[in-house]
C-alpha positions as CSV (number, residue, x, y, z in Angstrom):
1,M,27.0,25.4,40.8
2,S,28.0,27.1,44.0
3,P,28.0,30.9,44.5
4,H,31.8,30.8,44.4
5,Q,31.7,29.2,41.0
6,A,29.0,31.6,39.8
7,I,31.2,34.7,40.3
8,A,34.9,34.0,40.3
9,E,36.9,36.9,41.8
10,P,40.1,38.0,40.0
11,Q,43.3,36.4,41.4
12,P,46.2,38.6,42.6
13,G,47.9,40.3,39.7
14,E,44.8,39.9,37.4
15,D,42.9,42.8,36.0
16,N,40.1,43.7,38.5
17,Q,37.7,44.4,35.7
18,L,35.4,41.5,34.7
19,G,36.0,40.7,31.1
20,D,33.7,38.8,28.8
21,D,35.5,35.5,29.3
22,Y,36.0,35.3,33.1
23,P,34.8,32.0,34.7
24,G,31.1,31.9,35.3
25,R,30.3,34.9,33.1
26,A,27.5,33.1,31.2
27,R,26.0,31.7,34.4
28,L,26.0,35.2,36.0
29,E,24.3,36.8,33.0
30,A,21.6,34.1,33.0
31,L,21.0,34.6,36.8
32,W,20.4,38.3,36.7
33,R,19.2,38.7,33.1
34,R,15.7,39.5,34.4
35,G,17.0,42.2,36.7
36,C,19.3,43.7,34.0
37,D,16.5,43.8,31.5
38,F,14.1,45.4,34.0
39,L,16.5,48.1,35.0
40,G,18.1,48.5,31.5
41,V,21.6,48.1,32.8
42,K,24.7,45.8,32.5
43,Y,24.8,44.8,36.2
44,A,21.6,44.3,38.2
45,I,23.0,46.2,41.2
46,L,21.0,49.1,42.6
47,C,22.8,51.8,44.6
48,G,20.3,52.1,47.4
49,A,19.0,55.7,48.1
50,M,20.7,57.4,51.0
51,S,19.4,60.9,51.9
52,W,21.9,63.7,50.9
53,V,24.5,61.1,49.8
54,S,22.7,59.5,46.9
55,E,22.9,62.6,44.7
56,R,24.1,63.5,41.2
57,H,27.7,62.4,41.7
58,L,27.2,59.0,43.2
59,V,24.1,58.3,41.1
60,S,25.7,59.2,37.8
61,A,28.9,57.3,38.7
62,T,27.0,54.2,39.5
63,S,25.0,54.3,36.3
64,N,28.0,55.1,34.2
65,A,29.7,52.1,35.7
66,G,26.9,49.8,34.5
67,G,24.8,49.7,37.7
68,F,21.6,51.5,38.6
69,G,21.9,54.7,40.5
70,V,19.0,56.0,42.6
71,I,18.5,59.6,43.7
72,A,17.4,59.9,47.3
73,C,14.6,62.5,47.3
74,G,14.3,62.3,51.1
75,S,12.9,65.6,52.3
76,M,13.7,67.6,49.1
77,T,11.1,70.0,47.8
78,P,9.8,69.5,44.2
79,D,12.1,72.2,42.9
80,L,15.2,70.7,44.6
81,L,14.3,67.2,43.2
82,S,13.8,68.7,39.7
83,A,17.2,70.3,39.8
84,E,18.9,67.1,41.1
85,I,17.3,65.0,38.3
86,A,18.4,67.5,35.7
87,A,21.9,67.6,37.1
88,T,22.2,63.9,37.2
89,A,20.9,63.5,33.6
90,A,23.6,65.9,32.5
91,M,26.3,63.6,34.0
92,T,25.0,60.3,32.6
93,D,23.0,59.0,29.6
94,K,22.4,55.7,31.4
95,P,19.2,54.7,33.3
96,F,18.8,55.9,36.9
97,G,15.8,56.1,39.3
98,V,14.4,58.2,42.0
99,N,13.4,57.1,45.5
100,L,10.4,58.9,47.0
101,I,9.3,58.8,50.7
102,T,5.6,58.0,50.8
103,M,5.1,60.1,53.9
104,H,6.4,63.3,52.1
105,P,3.6,65.9,52.3
106,E,4.2,66.8,48.6
107,L,4.4,63.3,47.3
108,E,2.0,64.0,44.4
109,A,4.1,66.9,43.2
110,L,7.3,64.9,43.5
111,I,5.7,62.2,41.3
112,D,4.8,64.8,38.7
113,V,8.4,66.1,38.8
114,C,9.6,62.6,38.0
115,A,7.2,62.4,35.1
116,E,8.3,65.8,33.7
117,H,11.9,64.5,33.6
118,K,10.8,61.1,32.2
119,V,12.3,59.1,35.0
120,G,11.9,55.5,34.1
121,H,11.9,53.9,37.6
122,V,10.4,55.3,40.8
123,V,11.1,53.6,44.2
124,L,8.5,54.2,46.9
125,A,9.9,53.8,50.4
126,G,9.4,54.9,54.0
127,G,6.0,53.4,54.6
128,L,3.2,51.6,52.8
129,P,2.7,53.2,49.4
130,P,-0.8,54.5,48.8
131,G,-2.6,52.9,45.8
132,W,-3.2,56.3,44.1
133,A,0.6,56.9,44.1
134,I,1.3,53.5,42.4
135,E,-1.4,54.2,39.8
136,R,-0.2,57.8,39.1
137,I,3.4,56.7,38.6
138,K,2.4,53.9,36.2
139,A,-0.1,56.1,34.3
140,Q,2.8,58.5,33.6
141,G,4.9,55.8,32.1
142,A,7.3,54.8,34.8
143,R,7.9,51.5,36.6
144,V,7.2,51.3,40.3
145,M,9.4,49.5,42.8
146,C,8.4,49.0,46.5
147,F,10.0,47.6,49.6
148,S,8.5,44.5,51.0
149,P,9.3,43.4,54.6
150,A,6.9,40.4,54.5
151,L,5.4,37.9,52.0
152,V,1.9,39.0,52.6
153,L,2.8,42.6,51.7
154,A,4.7,41.4,48.6
155,K,1.6,39.7,47.3
156,K,-0.5,42.8,48.2
157,F,1.9,45.1,46.3
158,I,1.7,42.8,43.2
159,R,-2.1,43.0,43.3
160,S,-1.7,46.8,43.4
161,G,0.3,46.8,40.2
162,V,3.9,47.2,41.5
163,D,6.4,46.3,38.8
164,A,9.2,45.0,41.1
165,L,9.9,44.4,44.7
166,I,12.9,45.1,47.0
167,V,13.2,42.7,49.9
168,E,15.2,44.5,52.6
169,G,16.3,42.9,55.8
170,A,17.2,44.2,59.3
171,E,20.9,44.5,58.3
172,A,20.1,47.5,56.0
173,G,20.4,51.1,56.9
174,G,17.4,53.4,57.2
175,H,13.9,52.3,58.3
176,I,14.2,48.6,58.9
177,G,12.1,45.7,60.1
178,P,13.0,43.0,62.6
179,V,13.7,40.1,60.2
180,A,17.1,39.3,58.7
181,T,17.8,39.5,55.0
182,A,18.5,35.8,54.5
183,V,15.3,34.8,56.3
184,L,13.2,37.2,54.3
185,A,14.8,36.0,51.1
186,Q,13.9,32.4,51.9
187,E,10.4,33.4,52.7
188,I,9.7,35.5,49.7
189,L,11.8,34.4,46.8
190,P,10.3,30.9,46.4
191,E,6.8,32.3,46.4
192,I,7.1,35.3,44.0
193,D,7.6,34.9,40.3
194,E,5.2,37.5,38.9
195,V,7.7,40.4,39.2
196,P,11.5,40.8,39.6
197,V,12.6,40.7,43.3
198,F,15.8,42.5,44.4
199,I,17.5,41.7,47.7
200,A,18.9,44.3,50.1
201,G,20.4,44.6,53.5
202,G,23.9,43.7,54.7
203,I,25.3,42.8,51.3
204,G,28.8,43.9,50.6
205,R,30.5,41.1,48.5
206,G,30.0,39.5,45.2
207,E,29.7,36.0,46.8
208,A,26.7,37.3,48.8
209,M,25.1,38.6,45.7
210,A,25.7,35.4,43.9
211,M,24.0,33.5,46.7
212,Y,20.8,35.5,46.4
213,L,20.9,35.3,42.6
214,E,21.1,31.5,42.9
215,M,18.1,31.6,45.2
216,G,16.1,33.4,42.5
217,A,16.7,37.1,43.0
218,A,16.8,39.3,39.9
219,G,19.5,41.4,41.4
220,C,20.7,43.1,44.6
221,Q,20.6,46.6,46.2
222,L,23.6,47.9,48.1
223,G,23.6,51.2,50.0
224,T,26.2,51.6,52.7
225,R,28.9,49.8,50.6
226,F,28.8,52.8,48.2
227,V,29.2,55.4,50.9
228,C,33.0,55.0,50.7
229,A,33.1,55.4,47.0
230,T,35.4,58.1,45.6
231,E,32.4,59.7,44.0
232,S,30.4,59.8,47.2
233,I,30.2,63.3,48.8
234,A,30.1,61.9,52.3
235,H,32.6,63.4,54.6
236,P,36.0,61.7,54.6
237,N,35.8,61.0,58.3
238,F,32.4,59.4,57.8
239,K,33.9,57.1,55.2
240,K,36.8,56.2,57.5
241,A,34.3,55.3,60.2
242,F,32.8,52.7,57.9
243,I,36.1,51.4,56.6
244,R,37.5,50.9,60.2
245,A,34.3,49.5,61.6
246,H,33.6,45.8,62.5
247,A,30.3,43.9,62.1
248,R,29.4,44.4,65.8
249,D,29.7,48.2,65.5
250,A,26.5,48.4,63.5
251,M,23.4,48.8,65.6
252,P,19.8,50.0,65.1
253,T,18.7,53.1,67.0
254,V,15.2,54.5,67.7
255,Q,13.9,57.3,65.6
256,V,14.7,60.6,67.3
257,D,12.2,62.8,65.5
258,P,9.8,62.5,62.5
């Protein structure tokens, strides 16, 4: 079955909501069942954490729609993160996670804040996660997800006890590596079966998600695609810039400061 058969888009004039009987529904549910079960959601789609954009409004809207919202802790203090988690929980009763930057000087305190609020999934990003952080999060009852830019690191993280991996290619926003998403997916997906693997980077359409699901992914993570959402607090001009942009307008830049 081709990706286009796996997820059939509504035709003009049809309801844009996917009903229980649209073509390929059973196939789609089988493809991302592992991801849906792991996240506890209807759709195995994570809204990638974007600092100061992935906050209570976008996160709760994503989760309420059946996806998996992720709060971007970024440079928040423990008190700010605690307030954001509480505010998000007041806006949704669905699962959502928290993304923590491993280089944050108060990482241990942030992990404890997640535990206090009983956050079920913690994503460690922005560097190689220290072993003690993985152990501490798991000991407090949450599941750990880590970004893997290479097969060797994917296997290392699994040995360290990570519960799921996010494979993110160079097309993604944020801190990226040099390898394209499609290349990383072909390197890692056939070799990893111990944990669910989610694919991220340059994904903006259902057909692309279907392709990675057919390759063995448990789900996908999209970030920039959600910047333009009505619930996103990004500035309207910022959203317009994305809507008007072409593929060649995206380019990586060097880090200006730490």
